[in-house]
N, C-alpha and C positions, 0 to 999 in steps of 0.2 A: 237510111241514115237521112239527118237533119242538115249536116253541114260540118265541113272542116273549120279547123279554126286555128292561125298560127299561135303555138304555146311557146313566145319568148324563147325563140332557138331552137325549142326541143323537138322542131321537125310539127310535122300537120298531125294532128290528133281530132276523129272524127264524131261526133253526141249524134247517138239515136233519137229518134221521134219518140220512143218510147220513154226514154231515159229525162229526156226535157218535159215530159209529160208528165211522169212520175215529181221528180220537182215542183212543176208546178201544182199538182193535186197534194203532194204533200202540205204545203207552204197555206195555198186555199184551204184545206183542213186543217190544218193547226189558227189561222186566222178565222175560219168560222166556226169552230169552236169554243174557243174564247170567247167569240163575239154572242154566241148563243146563248152562251151558258149562263150571261147573266139575264137572258128570258128563258131559261127553264128545260132550254131543248137537251133531244139526248144527240147522238151520235147520229145516229139513222136520219134525224133531222138534218143536220147539218151536211151528211153524204146525199139525202134526194134533193137538196138545194143543187149544190153542185154539183152533181152530176145531167140536171136539168139544162147543163150547157155542152156543145159538147170538145173532143180535142182541145182544135185550132183555138176555140174562144177563150179555155181554159189558159193558152198558151200566153194570150195575145193578154189577158185581161192578168194572168201574171208579170209578164215583163212591164208592163203599165203602174200595177199597183208595186211589187219588188223594187221596181227599179226606176220607175219614171219614166218609162220608153227611150230611157236613155242606154247605148252601149258603155258609156265608159265604166257606168255602178258593176256592170257586170264582170268587164277587164278587171275590174279590181277587186270585187269576192271571189272570184275564180282563181283565177293567173298570179296574183298578186305573193 
């Protein structure tokens, strides 16, 4: 389990590491595929670049790039 989050009066919800990593990887994959498409990359090229980082690095980069490193956009995106 990655953490517990208070969900606006609905109690506490658990978020697993695997779930967070899957969200991060999906976002990175979409971003990488869009960028790689203009360079003629295949899906396998995007995956190879993505998986050069370990899971923790991918989650941290996702947090920085998708949410600007701030918790408020995460709260707005997932609990609003």
